[in-house]
Structure formats: C-alpha cells, structure tokens
C-alpha positions as CSV (number, residue, x, y, z in Angstrom):
1,M,0.0,0.0,0.0
2,F,2.8,2.3,0.8
3,G,5.5,2.4,-1.8
4,P,8.9,4.1,-1.8
5,P,8.8,7.9,-2.0
6,R,8.9,9.3,-5.4
7,S,11.2,12.2,-6.2
8,L,9.5,15.4,-6.9
9,S,10.0,16.9,-10.3
10,M,8.2,19.3,-12.5
11,A,7.5,16.4,-14.9
12,S,5.8,14.4,-12.3
13,L,3.3,17.1,-11.5
14,P,0.3,17.9,-13.5
15,P,0.9,21.0,-15.7
16,A,-1.8,23.0,-14.0
17,R,-0.5,22.2,-10.5
18,S,3.3,22.1,-11.1
19,L,3.9,25.8,-10.4
20,R,1.7,25.7,-7.3
21,G,3.7,22.7,-5.9
22,V,7.0,24.4,-6.4
23,R,5.7,27.5,-4.5
24,R,4.6,25.3,-1.6
25,L,8.1,23.7,-1.4
26,L,10.0,27.0,-1.7
27,M,8.0,29.1,0.7
28,P,9.4,27.6,4.0
29,A,13.0,28.1,2.7
30,A,12.3,31.7,1.7
31,A,10.7,32.4,5.0
32,L,13.7,31.1,6.9
33,L,16.1,33.1,4.7
34,F,14.1,36.3,5.2
35,A,13.9,35.8,9.0
36,A,17.7,35.2,9.2
37,T,18.3,38.4,7.2
38,I,16.0,40.5,9.4
39,G,17.6,39.0,12.5
40,S,21.1,39.8,11.5
41,A,20.1,43.4,10.6
42,Q,18.5,43.8,14.0
43,D,21.6,42.5,15.6
44,K,23.7,45.0,13.8
45,V,21.4,47.8,14.9
46,S,21.1,46.8,18.5
47,A,24.9,46.1,18.8
48,P,26.5,49.1,20.5
49,A,29.1,51.0,18.4
50,P,32.6,51.0,19.7
51,S,33.1,54.1,21.9
52,K,35.9,56.6,20.8
53,E,37.0,58.9,23.5
54,P,37.7,62.5,22.3
55,P,41.4,63.5,22.2
56,K,42.6,64.9,25.4
57,P,43.3,68.7,25.1
58,A,46.8,69.9,25.7
59,E,47.5,71.2,29.2
60,Y,49.9,73.8,30.6
61,V,53.1,72.4,31.9
62,G,55.0,75.5,33.0
63,S,58.1,77.3,31.8
64,D,60.4,75.0,33.7
65,T,59.5,72.1,31.4
66,C,60.4,74.3,28.4
67,Q,63.8,75.0,29.8
68,G,64.8,71.3,29.6
69,C,65.2,71.6,25.8
70,H,65.3,75.3,25.1
71,E,67.7,76.4,27.7
72,D,69.5,79.0,25.6
73,I,66.2,80.7,24.7
74,F,65.1,80.4,28.3
75,N,68.2,82.1,29.7
76,A,68.0,84.9,27.2
77,F,64.3,85.3,28.0
78,Q,65.1,86.1,31.7
79,K,66.5,89.5,30.6
80,N,63.6,90.2,28.2
81,P,60.8,92.6,28.9
82,H,58.3,89.7,28.3
83,H,59.7,87.9,31.3
84,Q,57.3,90.0,33.5
85,V,54.5,87.7,32.2
86,E,56.1,85.0,34.3
87,A,54.9,86.7,37.5
88,D,51.7,88.2,36.0
89,K,48.8,87.1,38.1
90,K,46.4,89.4,36.2
91,R,46.1,87.4,33.0
92,G,46.7,84.0,34.6
93,F,50.1,83.1,33.0
94,E,52.1,83.0,36.3
95,G,54.9,80.6,35.8
96,K,53.7,80.0,32.2
97,A,55.3,82.8,30.2
98,C,56.4,80.6,27.3
99,E,52.9,79.1,27.0
100,S,51.3,82.6,27.0
101,C,52.4,82.9,23.3
102,H,53.0,79.3,22.3
103,G,49.9,77.8,23.9
104,P,49.6,74.7,26.2
105,G,52.7,72.5,25.8
106,S,51.9,69.1,27.2
107,K,51.6,67.4,23.8
108,H,54.8,69.0,22.6
109,A,56.6,68.0,25.7
110,E,55.7,64.3,25.1
111,S,56.1,64.1,21.3
112,M,58.9,66.7,20.8
113,S,57.1,67.5,17.5
114,A,56.9,71.1,16.2
115,A,53.4,70.3,14.9
116,D,52.1,70.0,18.5
117,I,53.0,73.6,19.6
118,R,52.0,77.0,18.3
119,N,54.8,79.0,16.7
120,P,53.7,82.7,16.0
121,A,56.4,83.0,13.4
122,K,54.9,80.2,11.3
123,I,51.1,80.8,11.5
124,A,48.9,83.3,9.6
125,P,49.7,87.0,10.3
126,A,46.3,87.7,11.6
127,A,46.5,84.7,14.0
128,A,50.0,85.9,15.2
129,D,48.8,89.4,15.7
130,K,45.9,88.1,17.8
131,V,48.4,86.4,20.1
132,C,50.4,89.7,20.6
133,L,47.3,91.8,21.0
134,T,46.2,89.7,23.9
135,C,48.4,92.0,26.0
136,H,49.2,94.9,23.6
137,L,45.7,95.8,22.4
138,N,45.2,99.1,24.1
139,Q,48.7,100.6,24.0
140,P,49.0,104.2,22.7
141,T,50.3,103.7,19.2
142,H,48.1,106.4,17.5
143,V,45.5,104.5,15.5
144,G,46.8,101.2,16.8
145,R,48.1,98.0,15.3
146,I,44.8,96.7,13.9
147,S,44.2,99.8,11.7
148,S,47.8,100.2,10.5
149,S,48.8,99.6,6.9
150,H,51.2,96.8,8.0
151,A,48.3,94.9,9.5
152,K,46.1,95.4,6.5
153,N,48.9,94.1,4.3
154,Q,49.4,90.9,6.4
155,V,52.7,92.0,8.0
156,A,52.7,90.2,11.3
157,C,54.2,91.7,14.5
158,V,56.9,89.0,14.6
159,A,58.1,90.1,11.2
160,C,59.8,93.1,12.9
161,H,59.9,92.1,16.5
162,S,62.2,89.4,18.0
163,V,60.3,88.1,21.0
164,H,63.1,86.0,22.5
165,K,66.0,88.5,22.1
166,N,68.1,89.4,25.1
167,G,68.0,92.8,26.8
168,P,65.3,95.5,26.9
169,D,66.3,96.9,23.5
170,G,66.7,93.5,21.7
171,M,63.1,93.0,20.7
172,V,63.3,95.4,17.8
173,A,66.1,97.2,15.9
174,R,67.2,100.3,17.7
175,K,70.3,101.6,15.9
176,I,69.8,103.7,12.8
177,P,71.6,101.3,10.3
178,A,69.6,98.3,11.6
179,I,66.3,100.2,11.4
180,N,66.9,101.3,7.9
181,A,68.0,97.8,6.8
182,Q,64.9,96.2,8.3
183,C,62.5,98.7,6.6
184,A,64.5,98.4,3.3
185,S,64.1,94.6,3.3
186,C,60.5,95.2,2.2
187,H,60.4,98.7,0.9
188,Q,63.2,98.3,-1.7
189,D,61.7,100.8,-4.2
190,V,61.6,103.5,-1.5
191,W,65.2,102.8,-0.4
192,A,66.3,103.1,-4.1
193,S,64.8,106.6,-4.3
194,F,67.3,107.7,-1.6
195,Q,70.1,107.3,-4.2
196,R,68.9,110.4,-6.0
197,P,71.1,113.5,-5.7
198,Y,69.0,115.2,-3.0
199,G,67.1,113.7,-0.2
200,H,67.0,113.0,3.5
201,K,70.2,111.6,4.9
202,L,69.2,108.0,5.5
203,P,72.0,106.4,3.6
204,Q,74.4,108.5,5.6
205,E,72.9,107.1,8.8
206,A,71.9,110.6,10.0
207,M,68.3,109.6,10.5
208,S,66.0,106.5,10.3
209,C,62.7,105.6,8.7
210,V,60.9,105.8,12.1
211,D,61.8,109.4,12.5
212,C,59.1,110.2,10.0
213,H,56.9,107.0,10.0
214,N,55.1,105.2,12.8
215,P,55.1,101.5,11.9
216,H,52.1,100.8,14.2
217,G,49.9,103.3,12.3
218,T,48.9,107.0,12.5
219,F,46.1,109.3,11.5
220,E,48.2,110.6,8.6
221,P,48.5,108.8,5.3
222,R,51.5,106.6,4.7
223,M,51.7,106.2,8.5
224,L,53.5,109.5,8.9
225,Q,54.4,110.7,12.4
226,T,52.6,113.7,13.8
227,V,53.8,116.4,16.2
228,S,51.9,119.0,18.2
229,A,48.8,116.7,18.4
230,N,48.0,116.7,14.7
231,E,50.6,118.5,12.6
232,P,52.7,116.5,10.0
233,G,55.9,115.0,11.3
234,C,57.9,117.1,9.0
235,L,57.4,120.1,11.3
236,K,59.4,118.2,14.0
237,C,62.5,119.4,12.2
238,H,61.2,122.2,10.0
239,G,59.4,124.1,12.8
240,D,60.1,127.5,11.2
241,L,57.5,126.6,8.5
242,A,54.8,125.5,10.9
243,G,52.8,128.7,11.3
244,P,50.0,129.5,12.0
245,F,50.0,132.1,9.3
246,V,47.4,134.8,8.5
247,Y,47.6,133.9,4.8
248,E,47.9,130.1,4.4
249,H,49.1,128.4,1.2
250,A,46.2,126.0,0.6
251,P,48.3,122.9,-0.4
252,V,50.3,123.1,2.8
253,K,47.1,122.6,4.9
254,M,45.0,120.5,2.6
255,E,47.6,118.0,1.1
256,G,50.6,118.5,3.3
257,C,54.3,118.8,2.4
258,T,54.3,115.9,-0.1
259,A,52.1,118.0,-2.4
260,C,55.3,119.8,-3.5
261,H,58.2,117.8,-2.0
262,Q,59.5,114.3,-2.4
263,P,61.0,113.4,1.0
264,H,62.6,110.2,-0.1
265,G,64.8,111.7,-2.9
266,S,64.6,114.2,-5.7
267,S,66.6,115.7,-8.6
268,N,65.8,119.2,-7.2
269,P,67.9,120.7,-4.4
270,R,64.7,121.6,-2.5
271,M,63.4,118.0,-3.0
272,L,60.5,119.2,-5.2
273,T,58.4,116.9,-7.2
274,R,59.6,118.6,-10.5
275,Q,63.0,119.5,-11.6
276,V,62.3,123.2,-11.6
277,V,60.1,125.2,-9.3
278,R,57.9,126.8,-12.0
279,L,56.7,123.4,-13.1
280,V,55.5,122.6,-9.6
281,C,53.6,126.0,-9.4
282,Q,52.0,125.5,-12.8
283,E,50.3,122.3,-11.7
284,C,47.8,124.6,-9.9
285,H,48.5,128.1,-11.1
286,S,47.9,128.0,-14.9
287,N,45.1,129.1,-17.2
288,F,45.2,125.9,-19.2
289,Q,46.3,122.3,-18.6
290,A,48.6,120.6,-21.0
291,L,47.5,117.4,-22.7
292,A,49.7,115.2,-20.6
293,P,49.4,111.4,-20.8
294,K,47.3,109.6,-18.3
295,G,45.3,112.7,-17.3
296,G,48.3,114.7,-16.1
297,T,47.7,118.2,-14.5
298,M,50.8,119.9,-15.8
299,G,50.0,123.6,-16.5
300,S,50.8,125.0,-19.9
301,I,50.2,128.8,-19.8
302,A,51.0,130.8,-16.7
303,P,48.6,133.6,-15.5
304,A,48.7,137.0,-17.2
305,L,51.7,139.3,-16.7
306,H,54.0,136.2,-16.5
307,D,56.1,135.7,-19.7
308,L,57.7,132.4,-19.2
309,A,60.0,133.0,-22.1
310,S,61.7,135.6,-20.0
311,P,64.2,134.3,-17.4
312,R,62.7,136.9,-15.0
313,F,59.5,134.9,-14.6
314,Q,60.9,131.4,-14.8
315,N,61.6,131.1,-11.1
316,C,58.4,131.8,-9.2
317,T,60.1,132.1,-5.8
318,N,62.0,135.2,-6.9
319,C,58.8,137.1,-6.1
320,H,56.6,134.7,-4.2
321,Q,59.1,134.0,-1.5
322,K,56.7,132.8,1.4
323,V,55.2,129.8,-0.4
324,H,54.5,128.0,2.9
325,G,52.5,130.9,4.4
326,S,52.7,134.6,5.1
327,N,51.5,137.1,7.8
328,V,51.7,140.1,5.5
329,S,50.9,139.3,1.8
330,R,47.9,137.6,0.4
331,D,49.9,136.7,-2.6
332,L,52.7,135.4,-0.4
333,F,55.2,138.0,-1.6
334,K,56.7,138.5,1.9
C-alpha cells in the first residue's frame, strides 16, 4: 500500500498544478532566509558602536618644562621685557610665560614634534597678531596696530619684533643702520629713491625711517608721524615753516608737504616733485592744462603778466618767497 517515496519533479506534477507545488516547497526556505536576514540586521542595529574617546586637550606644563630643551632661549628670556609675564597674576600666566604665546605645551613635551606647539612665526599673520594683541591691544600707538597699513597688508608683529631677544632693546632694531636695513628689506623701491642727488640723509645714517613714520599706524597717510597733536611729522625738524599764518598756502594745509616735495629723494635741491620750481607751481597756477598722458595736470600757460619765455618769470620764488604761508601778503610775496 505504501511504496517508496517518489522524487518530486516538474515532470511528475500535472501541468496546472506544477507551479503551485514548487511554490509550496520553496515558501518555507524563503521564509527562513528572510527571518535570518532581518535578525542579522536587527543584531547590527542593536549592537553598541565602539566608543571613541575625544582626544585629550593639551595642558599647561610651565616654563620649567620648556627649559629642559630650550635652555638658551630660556636664559635669554630672563632679561627680556616679556619675562614679567612669568609673574603676572592678572592674566593667569604666572609661571607659564612661554605658553602665553605658544599655547599649552603638554603634547609638545611628550612628542617633541613642532606640529604640537603654536609658533607665531609660522602661522597666519592675523593669528600671530591676535596672540600679541592679547596684551598689547590698548597701548598708545596712534590709531593702533589693527588699523595700520602693516596689519592690512598681512605683515605680522613678529616680522619686525624678535620676541626672545636678550635685553630690553633687543626685541626690535634700535640703531639707525639696523632700522633702515629692516625697513628696506620690504620697501626696496623707497630705499632706491634715496640714491637720488637730493634727499633726507638716511644712507648717511643721519636719520632713520621711524623718525618720519610710525610702523604701528597713525592718522596721517603713509603712517607719517605727527607732532603737536595733529601737525605733520615734517614740522618736528622744520618748525620754522609750521605757522600758523594769517595767509595760508592751501596745499600746505590740505595736502601736506608731499604736495610739492619728495621726501625720499629728488633731482631738485629743494626736493621738489619737479626738476624746476615753476613746473611745480604751474600744476595749480595755470590758465590751461597741457594734454599730458594719463590725465596729467601739468600747466601749460601761466597767469597773465607772466612771460615764461623771460628768465625773469621762470623762477616763481623770486617774487613769491613765502610759499608756505605769510603774515603780510595775500599773494605770499613777503
């Protein structure tokens, strides 16, 4: 009655019922496979992710730790004005003067790697200035470091100042040759103009750039020094031309000395912007303007009664002697 089991095949099933039989046989296997897939996915979701602790921030270790490797810098720093930070309780850097500029040094002390410490000389100028301005923000430097042309042109404080140098005068160049050499390292075109026949005596080491310019910024253009509260720095030496005068020459007050003079060097003995004085005067005092290239303002015809073909009228200062201002003559004759 019961024979051996027959193997199941598509041929053994009726045509109408063959597909239905295969489905009945495959459904348990598919269900098991689907359940196993869902279970493994749930296990992955429910399994806790491996915890990663955030990197431990660097900590302050004190200047004594820095001394172990940087003993030469540490000894020179003892005679540096910045050494007072070592005992400064106000800003919280007592005993941590090195780290007040370089940041916490625990990682650098362990790894000895330069990448684990802040070096103001190798970071962006704005970031280096931020470190310096932590203490030097409100010092009286006219308009201040932030508004100076050096800061706007991405020249960092450490480009001119040596923070670790020994002695109170070692942080910046103090002697005239050193000051001029430092400024000329960037302003080479200006230094070249001093090679003209007439100019201020900088190559002769009689004066320095900072006698006329404030590298930290001023209210005057080109960071010029000021005297007597708001007068141009030129009047520090040329006080006889300061005034006040009853009759002012307008360019002196409106544009300053550089309206007529080239302080860095000129081919004129008076350091004028033109080789002869009448050409300077004709830039303003002329009836017509010459068709100079690039919109120049060189005058072509002098006012009436002035025959420029005559040597008598070719030097304006023969008559108009008080060109900086006069207390007597409206025409600045005397």
